[in-house]
DRENDODO-55063 format. One record per residue (C-alpha): z, x, y; residue in three letters. Coordinates in pm, 1 decimal, m for minus. Each point is the difference from the previous one (the first is absolute). Layout:
N
{r {Z,X,Y},Ala}
...
//
This chain:
576
{r {m770.1,m869.3,4667.3},Unk}
{r {236.4,m89.2,m280.4},Unk}
{r {361.5,m8.2,131.0},Unk}
{r {113.2,161.4,m326.8},Unk}
{r {m194.8,311.1,95.8},Unk}
{r {143.7,25.1,350.7},Unk}
{r {361.9,m79.6,m98.6},Unk}
{r {99.9,253.5,m264.5},Unk}
{r {256.8,m111.2,m255.3},Unk}
{r {324.4,191.5,m29.6},Unk}
{r {m24.2,261.2,m275.0},Unk}
{r {356.9,m70.8,m104.2},Unk}
{r {m93.2,m365.1,m63.8},Unk}
{r {m306.9,107.1,m197.7},Unk}
{r {209.2,219.8,m227.7},Unk}
{r {249.6,m279.3,m53.7},Unk}
{r {m286.4,m229.5,m97.7},Unk}
{r {m120.8,269.7,m238.0},Unk}
{r {342.5,24.5,m159.9},Unk}
{r {30.6,m376.1,m29.2},Unk}
{r {m342.8,m20.9,m160.6},Unk}
{r {88.4,270.2,m252.5},Unk}
{r {326.5,m174.1,m85.9},Unk}
{r {m182.8,m329.6,m45.5},Unk}
{r {m258.2,160.3,m229.0},Unk}
{r {273.0,167.4,m204.0},Unk}
{r {181.1,m331.4,m37.0},Unk}
{r {m316.8,m172.6,m119.1},Unk}
{r {m66.5,278.4,m250.2},Unk}
{r {351.3,m32.9,m136.6},Unk}
{r {m37.5,m374.8,m38.4},Unk}
{r {m341.4,34.8,m165.1},Unk}
{r {113.8,275.7,m238.2},Unk}
{r {287.2,42.4,m240.5},Unk}
{r {346.6,m90.9,126.0},Unk}
{r {174.5,222.5,m252.9},Unk}
{r {31.7,302.1,224.4},Unk}
{r {126.7,m173.5,318.8},Unk}
{r {244.3,m207.4,m204.9},Unk}
{r {117.0,312.8,m181.6},Unk}
{r {51.0,182.2,330.1},Unk}
{r {185.5,m301.8,141.2},Unk}
{r {221.3,m27.2,m307.4},Unk}
{r {75.8,373.7,4.9},Unk}
{r {88.0,m20.3,371.4},Unk}
{r {231.3,m296.2,m60.3},Unk}
{r {171.0,178.0,m288.7},Unk}
{r {44.1,316.7,207.7},Unk}
{r {128.6,m196.4,299.9},Unk}
{r {246.4,m190.1,m220.6},Unk}
{r {119.2,314.9,m173.8},Unk}
{r {61.2,186.1,327.4},Unk}
{r {174.4,m306.3,144.1},Unk}
{r {232.8,m43.3,m299.4},Unk}
{r {91.8,369.6,m10.1},Unk}
{r {55.3,9.3,378.5},Unk}
{r {203.7,m320.0,m6.5},Unk}
{r {230.0,143.3,m266.6},Unk}
{r {27.9,330.5,182.8},Unk}
{r {91.9,m157.8,333.3},Unk}
{r {255.3,m226.5,m168.0},Unk}
{r {150.2,307.0,m163.2},Unk}
{r {23.3,181.2,333.6},Unk}
{r {107.3,m286.3,226.2},Unk}
{r {211.0,m221.1,m226.1},Unk}
{r {133.3,233.0,m270.4},Unk}
{r {57.2,306.0,223.4},Unk}
{r {75.2,m191.4,322.7},Unk}
{r {m249.4,194.9,208.3},Unk}
{r {m74.1,m151.1,343.2},Unk}
{r {m318.2,m208.1,m25.8},Unk}
{r {m124.7,137.2,331.7},Unk}
{r {164.9,341.9,m10.4},Unk}
{r {m147.2,345.0,38.6},Unk}
{r {m40.4,57.6,m374.5},Unk}
{r {m234.2,m296.5,m48.6},Unk}
{r {m175.8,89.8,321.6},Unk}
{r {m57.9,344.2,m150.6},Unk}
{r {m141.7,m154.7,m319.7},Unk}
{r {m246.3,m213.1,199.3},Unk}
{r {m99.4,298.8,211.4},Unk}
{r {m52.7,214.1,m309.7},Unk}
{r {m219.1,m273.3,m151.2},Unk}
{r {m227.2,m15.7,304.8},Unk}
{r {m6.7,377.7,43.8},Unk}
{r {m102.0,62.8,m363.3},Unk}
{r {m267.6,m268.1,m12.5},Unk}
{r {m128.0,90.1,346.3},Unk}
{r {m27.2,367.9,m95.5},Unk}
{r {m230.6,m79.5,m290.3},Unk}
{r {m183.0,m262.6,206.2},Unk}
{r {m112.1,278.5,235.1},Unk}
{r {m179.7,176.8,m284.0},Unk}
{r {m143.1,m311.6,m166.2},Unk}
{r {m142.8,m139.6,324.4},Unk}
{r {m140.5,342.5,93.6},Unk}
{r {m171.0,38.3,m337.9},Unk}
{r {m150.1,m348.6,9.9},Unk}
{r {m120.3,52.2,356.8},Unk}
{r {m159.0,331.8,m94.9},Unk}
{r {m197.4,m171.0,m276.7},Unk}
{r {m102.0,m301.6,209.1},Unk}
{r {m78.9,183.9,327.2},Unk}
{r {m173.5,309.2,m137.7},Unk}
{r {m101.9,m74.7,m358.4},Unk}
{r {m117.4,m360.8,m10.0},Unk}
{r {m364.5,m101.5,32.8},Unk}
{r {106.1,m283.0,232.3},Unk}
{r {133.9,252.4,252.5},Unk}
{r {m337.4,176.3,5.9},Unk}
{r {m173.1,m331.2,65.5},Unk}
{r {241.0,m106.3,274.9},Unk}
{r {m19.9,330.0,185.5},Unk}
{r {m379.9,m30.5,8.0},Unk}
{r {37.6,m325.6,196.6},Unk}
{r {67.4,m24.8,374.9},Unk}
{r {373.9,m55.1,m49.2},Unk}
{r {296.5,190.6,133.6},Unk}
{r {177.9,244.5,m225.1},Unk}
{r {341.5,m144.7,81.0},Unk}
{r {m115.8,m347.3,m110.2},Unk}
{r {m111.1,140.3,m334.9},Unk}
{r {336.4,173.0,m25.9},Unk}
{r {188.9,m320.8,82.1},Unk}
{r {m195.4,m188.3,m266.5},Unk}
{r {70.1,264.1,m265.2},Unk}
{r {359.8,51.5,115.2},Unk}
{r {88.6,m363.8,m55.9},Unk}
{r {m134.0,6.2,m353.8},Unk}
{r {164.1,333.3,m85.4},Unk}
{r {343.5,m99.0,130.9},Unk}
{r {m20.7,m339.2,m168.6},Unk}
{r {m98.1,154.6,m332.7},Unk}
{r {256.1,281.9,8.9},Unk}
{r {296.0,m209.6,118.4},Unk}
{r {m12.2,m290.7,m246.7},Unk}
{r {215.2,196.0,m248.4},Unk}
{r {236.1,88.2,286.8},Unk}
{r {50.1,m369.3,76.3},Unk}
{r {15.3,m98.3,m368.5},Unk}
{r {280.8,250.0,m66.8},Unk}
{r {187.6,m28.7,328.7},Unk}
{r {8.8,m376.2,58.6},Unk}
{r {198.2,m99.2,m315.3},Unk}
{r {261.5,265.3,78.1},Unk}
{r {60.9,m130.3,351.6},Unk}
{r {m14.3,m364.6,m110.1},Unk}
{r {264.1,73.3,m264.6},Unk}
{r {212.3,171.6,264.2},Unk}
{r {m32.4,m298.7,231.9},Unk}
{r {118.2,m241.1,m270.3},Unk}
{r {299.9,211.4,m104.6},Unk}
{r {99.1,79.5,359.9},Unk}
{r {m37.6,m364.3,112.5},Unk}
{r {m250.6,77.9,274.6},Unk}
{r {m118.9,m275.1,238.7},Unk}
{r {m331.2,m179.9,m44.7},Unk}
{r {m181.4,195.9,270.0},Unk}
{r {72.8,324.3,m190.4},Unk}
{r {m270.9,m95.2,m251.0},Unk}
{r {m245.5,m89.1,277.7},Unk}
{r {50.6,339.0,165.0},Unk}
{r {m60.6,201.0,m320.8},Unk}
{r {m383.1,m37.6,8.1},Unk}
{r {m4.5,96.4,367.7},Unk}
{r {189.1,320.9,m76.6},Unk}
{r {m219.2,73.9,m302.0},Unk}
{r {m332.0,m43.2,178.0},Unk}
{r {120.2,185.4,307.7},Unk}
{r {128.4,289.4,m206.2},Unk}
{r {m317.1,53.0,m206.1},Unk}
{r {m188.5,71.5,324.5},Unk}
{r {204.0,317.8,43.3},Unk}
{r {m73.1,185.3,m328.2},Unk}
{r {m351.5,m145.4,m6.7},Unk}
{r {m78.3,142.4,344.4},Unk}
{r {157.2,336.5,m87.9},Unk}
{r {m211.4,12.5,m315.4},Unk}
{r {m313.5,m76.2,203.0},Unk}
{r {77.1,273.5,254.9},Unk}
{r {62.8,255.6,m276.4},Unk}
{r {m323.7,m103.2,m171.8},Unk}
{r {m205.3,52.4,317.9},Unk}
{r {160.9,335.9,72.4},Unk}
{r {m45.3,114.8,m359.1},Unk}
{r {m369.9,m84.9,m11.1},Unk}
{r {m74.3,162.8,334.5},Unk}
{r {207.1,316.9,m14.1},Unk}
{r {73.1,86.5,m363.9},Unk}
{r {m331.4,m5.8,m197.8},Unk}
{r {m97.2,360.1,79.1},Unk}
{r {324.7,128.1,m147.7},Unk}
{r {69.8,m258.0,m264.5},Unk}
{r {94.2,250.1,m269.0},Unk}
{r {263.5,169.9,213.7},Unk}
{r {130.0,m335.5,119.7},Unk}
{r {39.2,m139.9,m349.7},Unk}
{r {160.5,321.4,m129.2},Unk}
{r {258.5,m9.6,277.5},Unk}
{r {57.1,m373.7,m47.6},Unk}
{r {47.0,32.2,m375.8},Unk}
{r {230.2,299.3,45.3},Unk}
{r {209.7,m195.3,250.3},Unk}
{r {20.2,m305.4,m228.0},Unk}
{r {95.2,211.4,m301.5},Unk}
{r {263.4,185.6,200.9},Unk}
{r {154.2,m316.6,142.5},Unk}
{r {m7.7,m168.9,m340.4},Unk}
{r {172.5,295.4,m166.8},Unk}
{r {265.1,12.0,271.9},Unk}
{r {54.1,m375.1,m12.2},Unk}
{r {25.2,m2.3,m381.0},Unk}
{r {251.7,284.9,3.8},Unk}
{r {217.9,m182.1,251.6},Unk}
{r {m15.5,m314.4,m213.3},Unk}
{r {109.4,196.3,m307.7},Unk}
{r {292.7,148.5,189.6},Unk}
{r {107.7,m341.9,126.4},Unk}
{r {m29.5,m145.6,m350.6},Unk}
{r {233.1,268.9,m130.6},Unk}
{r {243.4,m76.7,280.2},Unk}
{r {m8.7,m370.8,m77.3},Unk}
{r {82.1,79.1,m358.4},Unk}
{r {308.4,195.5,98.1},Unk}
{r {350.6,m109.2,89.3},Unk}
{r {70.0,m321.8,183.8},Unk}
{r {164.1,189.6,288.1},Unk}
{r {m335.0,122.5,122.0},Unk}
{r {m183.2,m333.8,m33.4},Unk}
{r {75.7,m112.8,354.3},Unk}
{r {m97.1,331.3,153.3},Unk}
{r {m323.4,12.6,m200.2},Unk}
{r {m86.9,m356.3,96.7},Unk}
{r {54.7,78.8,367.2},Unk}
{r {m223.6,306.0,m32.6},Unk}
{r {m275.8,m208.6,m154.9},Unk}
{r {28.4,m272.6,264.5},Unk}
{r {m12.2,256.7,279.7},Unk}
{r {m314.4,154.2,m147.6},Unk}
{r {m189.4,m330.7,m0.4},Unk}
{r {149.3,m134.1,323.8},Unk}
{r {m315.2,106.0,186.1},Unk}
{r {m166.6,m319.7,m128.3},Unk}
{r {200.2,m207.1,251.0},Unk}
{r {m48.0,236.0,293.3},Unk}
{r {m81.2,m160.1,335.3},Unk}
{r {m294.3,240.0,27.5},Unk}
{r {m176.0,m134.5,m311.5},Unk}
{r {m174.6,m336.4,m47.5},Unk}
{r {193.3,m55.4,m323.0},Unk}
{r {320.1,8.7,205.4},Unk}
{r {m137.3,m257.7,243.9},Unk}
{r {m92.3,m235.9,m282.5},Unk}
{r {331.9,37.6,m183.0},Unk}
{r {201.4,m54.3,317.6},Unk}
{r {m211.0,m299.6,101.8},Unk}
{r {17.2,m169.0,m341.8},Unk}
{r {375.5,41.1,m25.6},Unk}
{r {36.5,m122.5,358.5},Unk}
{r {m176.6,m319.3,m110.6},Unk}
{r {242.5,m22.7,m292.5},Unk}
{r {288.6,24.4,251.7},Unk}
{r {m164.0,m272.9,213.7},Unk}
{r {m44.5,248.8,286.1},Unk}
{r {m330.6,m132.5,137.0},Unk}
{r {m4.7,230.5,303.6},Unk}
{r {8.3,318.2,m212.1},Unk}
{r {m243.5,m152.2,m248.8},Unk}
{r {m255.3,m69.6,271.1},Unk}
{r {50.2,346.5,151.4},Unk}
{r {m69.4,186.7,m324.4},Unk}
{r {m286.4,m232.1,m89.6},Unk}
{r {m163.1,73.4,332.9},Unk}
{r {62.8,371.2,m51.8},Unk}
{r {m178.3,m8.5,m337.9},Unk}
{r {m301.4,m195.8,124.3},Unk}
{r {m42.5,191.0,327.0},Unk}
{r {3.1,339.2,m171.8},Unk}
{r {m226.4,m125.4,m278.3},Unk}
{r {m258.1,m131.0,246.5},Unk}
{r {28.1,318.9,206.4},Unk}
{r {m73.6,219.6,m302.9},Unk}
{r {m291.7,m225.5,m91.2},Unk}
{r {m143.2,46.0,351.6},Unk}
{r {40.6,377.4,m38.8},Unk}
{r {m191.4,m14.5,m328.8},Unk}
{r {m272.6,m218.7,153.1},Unk}
{r {m32.8,236.9,297.3},Unk}
{r {m34.5,299.6,m231.7},Unk}
{r {m264.8,m193.2,m192.7},Unk}
{r {m227.0,m13.6,305.3},Unk}
{r {m3.6,380.1,12.0},Unk}
{r {41.0,104.0,m361.2},Unk}
{r {m144.8,m263.9,m233.3},Unk}
{r {m372.8,70.3,37.4},Unk}
{r {68.4,372.0,24.6},Unk}
{r {199.1,m4.9,m321.1},Unk}
{r {m255.7,m220.8,m173.4},Unk}
{r {m273.2,249.8,83.8},Unk}
{r {209.3,286.5,m137.3},Unk}
{r {63.0,m185.1,m324.9},Unk}
{r {m365.8,m102.8,m32.9},Unk}
{r {m124.9,356.9,50.8},Unk}
{r {250.7,153.2,m239.7},Unk}
{r {250.2,126.6,256.3},Unk}
{r {m33.3,373.6,m60.5},Unk}
{r {m353.8,129.0,m58.9},Unk}
{r {138.4,328.6,m134.8},Unk}
{r {181.6,m173.5,m282.8},Unk}
{r {m62.6,149.8,m344.3},Unk}
{r {m44.8,m256.5,m273.2},Unk}
{r {122.6,71.3,m348.0},Unk}
{r {296.0,m26.2,m230.4},Unk}
{r {355.3,1.7,129.5},Unk}
{r {304.7,162.8,m154.6},Unk}
{r {136.2,m343.6,m92.3},Unk}
{r {m309.3,m63.1,m210.5},Unk}
{r {45.0,332.7,m176.4},Unk}
{r {365.6,m73.3,m70.2},Unk}
{r {m89.3,m337.0,m151.1},Unk}
{r {m272.6,154.6,m214.2},Unk}
{r {242.1,260.4,m135.8},Unk}
{r {251.9,m272.4,m83.3},Unk}
{r {m253.1,m160.8,m238.3},Unk}
{r {m123.5,283.5,m224.9},Unk}
{r {3.9,m223.9,m309.5},Unk}
{r {m266.8,m236.8,139.4},Unk}
{r {m375.1,42.5,m43.4},Unk}
{r {m141.4,205.7,292.4},Unk}
{r {m242.3,m276.5,100.6},Unk}
{r {272.4,m262.6,0.6},Unk}
{r {223.2,237.2,194.1},Unk}
{r {m265.6,31.8,270.5},Unk}
{r {m15.4,m378.6,31.0},Unk}
{r {377.8,m15.6,37.9},Unk}
{r {m14.0,261.1,275.0},Unk}
{r {m278.4,m197.3,170.3},Unk}
{r {209.2,m319.4,1.7},Unk}
{r {301.2,192.7,125.7},Unk}
{r {m205.1,155.6,278.2},Unk}
{r {m127.1,m343.9,103.9},Unk}
{r {355.1,m134.4,m4.1},Unk}
{r {153.3,277.4,210.2},Unk}
{r {m284.3,m11.7,254.7},Unk}
{r {69.4,m367.0,69.9},Unk}
{r {324.5,m19.9,201.6},Unk}
{r {m0.1,m379.3,m25.3},Unk}
{r {57.7,30.3,m375.7},Unk}
{r {247.1,283.7,m34.9},Unk}
{r {169.7,m106.2,323.3},Unk}
{r {91.2,m340.7,m144.4},Unk}
{r {130.9,159.7,m317.6},Unk}
{r {201.5,247.1,209.1},Unk}
{r {147.7,m279.5,214.3},Unk}
{r {112.6,m209.3,m296.6},Unk}
{r {123.1,307.7,m185.2},Unk}
{r {188.4,110.3,309.8},Unk}
{r {166.3,m339.7,32.6},Unk}
{r {115.8,14.3,m361.1},Unk}
{r {118.7,360.4,42.9},Unk}
{r {201.3,m101.0,306.7},Unk}
{r {146.3,m295.9,m188.2},Unk}
{r {89.6,193.0,m316.6},Unk}
{r {165.6,284.2,186.6},Unk}
{r {214.4,m248.9,194.7},Unk}
{r {118.4,m207.6,m297.3},Unk}
{r {337.4,171.8,m11.4},Unk}
{r {39.7,m36.9,376.7},Unk}
{r {17.1,m376.7,m36.8},Unk}
{r {358.1,19.6,m125.4},Unk}
{r {291.2,214.7,111.4},Unk}
{r {149.4,5.9,m348.8},Unk}
{r {m189.0,66.5,m320.8},Unk}
{r {m252.2,m266.1,m98.2},Unk}
{r {138.3,m212.8,m283.6},Unk}
{r {m178.2,0.5,m332.5},Unk}
{r {m134.1,m361.4,15.7},Unk}
{r {m157.1,76.7,337.4},Unk}
{r {m147.7,327.5,m122.1},Unk}
{r {m139.7,m164.6,m310.7},Unk}
{r {m165.5,m283.4,190.6},Unk}
{r {m126.3,217.5,286.6},Unk}
{r {m151.5,247.8,m244.7},Unk}
{r {m195.0,m276.1,m176.8},Unk}
{r {m117.5,m150.6,330.4},Unk}
{r {m117.0,338.8,123.4},Unk}
{r {m196.8,47.5,m321.5},Unk}
{r {m174.9,m329.5,77.4},Unk}
{r {m75.4,119.0,354.5},Unk}
{r {m156.3,323.6,m127.7},Unk}
{r {m201.1,m198.3,m254.6},Unk}
{r {m132.1,m225.7,277.6},Unk}
{r {m96.2,308.1,200.3},Unk}
{r {m195.4,128.6,m301.4},Unk}
{r {m171.1,m337.7,m34.7},Unk}
{r {m103.7,5.1,367.1},Unk}
{r {m117.3,362.6,m28.0},Unk}
{r {m222.8,m63.3,m302.8},Unk}
{r {m130.0,m335.7,122.5},Unk}
{r {m76.6,113.1,355.8},Unk}
{r {m127.2,354.4,m56.3},Unk}
{r {m95.5,43.3,m366.9},Unk}
{r {m175.4,m325.3,m82.9},Unk}
{r {m275.3,48.1,267.0},Unk}
{r {m69.1,363.7,m97.6},Unk}
{r {m292.4,m65.6,m235.1},Unk}
{r {m150.9,m267.4,225.7},Unk}
{r {m7.3,248.5,286.4},Unk}
{r {m215.0,231.9,m216.2},Unk}
{r {m277.3,m262.5,m20.7},Unk}
{r {m246.4,129.4,257.4},Unk}
{r {66.5,361.6,m100.0},Unk}
{r {7.5,m54.2,m373.3},Unk}
{r {m345.1,151.8,m47.3},Unk}
{r {148.7,333.3,111.0},Unk}
{r {268.7,m21.6,m266.2},Unk}
{r {m267.0,m99.9,m250.6},Unk}
{r {m169.3,338.7,45.8},Unk}
{r {310.6,180.0,m125.4},Unk}
{r {19.9,102.0,m366.1},Unk}
{r {282.1,m247.9,m62.6},Unk}
{r {39.3,m312.3,m205.5},Unk}
{r {75.4,m312.6,198.4},Unk}
{r {330.2,m49.3,m177.0},Unk}
{r {122.5,324.6,154.7},Unk}
{r {m24.6,m165.8,341.1},Unk}
{r {257.9,m257.3,m102.8},Unk}
{r {226.4,250.7,m171.4},Unk}
{r {m7.9,215.4,311.9},Unk}
{r {103.0,m290.3,222.2},Unk}
{r {268.4,m101.3,m250.6},Unk}
{r {153.6,348.4,m2.2},Unk}
{r {m19.6,19.8,380.4},Unk}
{r {177.8,m335.6,36.5},Unk}
{r {263.5,75.4,m264.0},Unk}
{r {86.5,346.3,133.4},Unk}
{r {26.7,m127.1,356.9},Unk}
{r {211.8,m297.5,m103.8},Unk}
{r {231.8,214.5,m210.4},Unk}
{r {57.9,255.6,275.5},Unk}
{r {107.5,m278.2,236.6},Unk}
{r {191.9,m232.2,m232.8},Unk}
{r {187.2,245.2,m222.2},Unk}
{r {136.0,195.9,296.4},Unk}
{r {116.4,m317.0,178.2},Unk}
{r {154.5,m141.0,m318.5},Unk}
{r {180.7,325.6,m70.5},Unk}
{r {134.1,11.0,356.5},Unk}
{r {121.0,m359.7,m32.1},Unk}
{r {184.5,58.6,m328.0},Unk}
{r {154.4,327.8,117.7},Unk}
{r {128.9,m158.0,321.7},Unk}
{r {147.4,m290.6,m199.0},Unk}
{r {142.4,241.0,m261.6},Unk}
{r {m152.4,m193.5,m288.0},Unk}
{r {62.6,116.8,m360.7},Unk}
{r {m244.5,240.6,m157.7},Unk}
{r {m132.0,m250.2,m255.8},Unk}
{r {m113.1,m255.3,258.5},Unk}
{r {m136.0,279.1,220.0},Unk}
{r {m228.9,108.0,m284.7},Unk}
{r {m84.9,m361.9,m83.3},Unk}
{r {m96.4,m65.5,362.3},Unk}
{r {m226.4,305.0,m0.8},Unk}
{r {m166.4,m120.5,m320.8},Unk}
{r {m45.0,m347.5,150.6},Unk}
{r {m161.8,144.6,310.2},Unk}
{r {m237.5,209.1,m212.7},Unk}
{r {m107.5,m310.8,m193.9},Unk}
{r {m44.3,m197.7,323.5},Unk}
{r {m207.3,270.4,170.4},Unk}
{r {m224.0,42.9,m304.5},Unk}
{r {m42.7,m370.2,m73.8},Unk}
{r {m68.2,m104.8,358.8},Unk}
{r {m248.9,285.7,36.7},Unk}
{r {m177.9,m103.7,m320.2},Unk}
{r {m21.3,m361.2,116.1},Unk}
{r {m130.9,88.6,346.5},Unk}
{r {m258.1,253.4,m120.8},Unk}
{r {m119.4,m214.0,m292.5},Unk}
{r {m29.4,m324.3,195.8},Unk}
{r {m159.8,188.4,287.8},Unk}
{r {m278.4,104.3,m240.1},Unk}
{r {m31.5,m345.7,m157.3},Unk}
{r {m28.6,m183.8,332.9},Unk}
{r {m135.9,247.0,258.8},Unk}
{r {m129.0,m88.1,344.9},Unk}
{r {m257.0,265.3,90.1},Unk}
{r {m120.1,m176.0,316.7},Unk}
{r {331.4,20.9,186.4},Unk}
{r {114.4,318.9,172.7},Unk}
{r {340.2,m123.0,119.9},Unk}
{r {262.8,65.5,m272.8},Unk}
{r {233.0,m268.2,136.4},Unk}
{r {m269.4,m265.9,m43.6},Unk}
{r {m72.8,123.7,m352.5},Unk}
{r {368.9,m27.7,m85.2},Unk}
{r {10.8,m350.5,150.5},Unk}
{r {m283.4,m132.5,m219.2},Unk}
{r {24.3,m189.9,m325.3},Unk}
{r {27.9,317.4,m209.2},Unk}
{r {271.5,139.4,225.1},Unk}
{r {189.9,m329.9,m20.2},Unk}
{r {m21.4,m1.2,m379.0},Unk}
{r {117.5,361.0,m5.1},Unk}
{r {294.0,m93.2,223.0},Unk}
{r {107.7,m290.0,m223.4},Unk}
{r {m34.2,199.3,m322.8},Unk}
{r {178.5,296.6,157.1},Unk}
{r {294.3,m216.0,105.8},Unk}
{r {18.6,m149.4,m348.6},Unk}
{r {m6.2,344.9,m161.2},Unk}
{r {262.3,120.0,248.6},Unk}
{r {241.4,m282.3,m77.7},Unk}
{r {m54.1,29.2,m373.7},Unk}
{r {55.1,376.6,m4.4},Unk}
{r {319.3,m13.4,206.1},Unk}
{r {124.2,m295.8,m206.2},Unk}
{r {m51.7,187.3,m325.8},Unk}
{r {100.5,353.7,94.6},Unk}
{r {262.7,m22.9,275.9},Unk}
{r {150.6,m349.1,m7.2},Unk}
{r {174.5,29.6,m340.6},Unk}
{r {200.5,305.0,107.3},Unk}
{r {92.8,m147.2,338.2},Unk}
{r {84.0,m334.6,m161.6},Unk}
{r {236.2,157.1,m251.4},Unk}
{r {168.1,205.1,270.9},Unk}
{r {40.7,m285.8,247.3},Unk}
{r {368.7,m48.4,62.8},Unk}
{r {96.9,306.9,m203.1},Unk}
{r {92.5,356.0,80.5},Unk}
{r {m286.4,249.8,4.8},Unk}
{r {197.1,219.5,m240.9},Unk}
{r {44.4,m264.7,m271.3},Unk}
{r {m82.0,126.3,m351.5},Unk}
{r {m348.1,m65.9,m131.6},Unk}
{r {1.2,m260.7,m279.1},Unk}
{r {m254.1,m20.2,m279.9},Unk}
{r {m123.6,m342.2,114.6},Unk}
{r {m53.3,114.4,357.2},Unk}
{r {m178.8,313.3,m109.9},Unk}
{r {m224.8,m195.4,m236.2},Unk}
{r {m102.3,m254.8,262.7},Unk}
{r {m65.7,267.7,262.5},Unk}
{r {m204.2,214.9,m238.8},Unk}
{r {m205.3,m296.4,m125.3},Unk}
{r {m67.3,m107.2,360.1},Unk}
{r {m106.4,351.2,94.8},Unk}
{r {m235.8,19.3,m298.6},Unk}
{r {m152.5,m338.8,82.1},Unk}
{r {m43.8,111.4,359.9},Unk}
{r {m177.6,315.3,m112.1},Unk}
{r {m231.6,m207.7,m220.1},Unk}
{r {m71.9,m232.0,293.6},Unk}
{r {m78.2,300.9,218.9},Unk}
{r {m243.3,136.3,m257.2},Unk}
{r {m170.1,m339.6,m20.6},Unk}
{r {m25.8,m18.0,380.7},Unk}
{r {m166.8,341.6,0.8},Unk}
{r {m226.1,m18.9,m305.7},Unk}
{r {m160.8,m344.8,13.4},Unk}
{r {m83.2,m16.2,375.4},Unk}
{r {m143.7,353.8,m7.0},Unk}
{r {m197.2,m78.6,m314.5},Unk}
{r {m144.8,m313.7,158.7},Unk}
{r {m71.4,192.4,321.2},Unk}
{r {m179.6,279.6,m185.3},Unk}
{r {m221.3,m250.7,m183.0},Unk}
{r {m79.5,m182.0,327.3},Unk}
{r {m79.2,327.6,176.3},Unk}
{r {m231.9,117.5,m277.9},Unk}
{r {m199.8,m324.2,24.0},Unk}
{r {m46.2,25.4,377.0},Unk}
{r {m330.8,103.1,154.5},Unk}
{r {m18.3,177.8,336.2},Unk}
//
């Protein structure tokens, strides 16, 4: 008898071989295809890393050298703890959403569970990919901050070697918590999903309203007399001091990293061991739950969860339909259909919610970065940078979610063809859906940013106009190019967005983004650089700003009209 049949191979080794094979195939596909997209992603990552490093380096020099704060004191320990707590909080949700899609919604999971493999091995294979995919942004944003701190604080050489060990040990904790919540949600919530989501949304809205009100009150206090500045600052620091608590992983990481900066190797090793031991323990808890709950939850998802569920329209769909009375009824139905598809896919709206939540947390804490009022040059520069961040979020939203929309209709297009609608209405429906969704997200975040920075009314209105042009133009590009270069054979939207058409859409979107901001926002910020925000408006400045805004509007119209026109012509020539 063949020894290979009598000596079974470890399933863990088989899954690692599978992962290595998939990585090798992906690498060969990248080398054989266009290098534009990977080089663009690499360049964007380098630019983001450099930007975060430069800003962090200047901030730490301001705190340590200009204000004589102790380089290893409690205040900087609190900042590091707050960084890890914030990113770890959102990492719980992102890893849980990705695991939900890969464990219960992917065709590969169905295939693997039909094989004689253990459920916990399938979970381990998917867990590694989900944590790796969800934590790359965490590492990209966190590493330049801590490297900049190490340079300014004069940390020893082994400080930089210990940073990756803390990072990789820490991501096990929120990743495992996200996995446990995902398993519990799938197994015990589906029968009462409506009640669960209503309570969750009500809790989020209530906490957000309370948090916003407290921020407004603190902003008013900060704008008051200088006698209360110290008391207000102490109140703020006490409120966020939980981030360095000894009962939270963020506190362990912050204490361990600053112990390395103080050259206290004993404390560094203690906290590093504490992070890794608790991370591995939570992973074992998640793997143990998988043995009991994974197949059970998969069966519930596959059979629809609740057999008594009534299918039909939801109140959210009706609200959206009533918000668009000026649109053709057929086009309005298509918009509602796309919205229903979007809200039923937690992997899509969850990612948007995570990034939007990060920006909301950042914008509401802008004034907390300084005890005194933020000087005008800082406010001017920060406002422009935040506009660029929101524009990048819009570019990611349209490229990742809007561009694949028409391609995903490929196998079901014959159903849409039976409707009494012209094909061009399909594109206009997707354009309106993308533009409305982008405007709801971007205009609210931009308004919050400018209000917190107390920007003048003219630039507040100009920023809103810029965001409207960006949302419309990026939506027109993504919808039009998606119709010109569809991929009807692929069902994975991420792979559609990663193709040649998605890469071209990404490059053109970035070019349109830079051009629009350069024409509409840069002139005003350039004129006001180094000046007081209340300086009188000169005729030259007004002329340049108005001409730039008009040119930006023309560019937005071009980005909407020509791609949609080309997409409509391509769609009318298609045969299904």
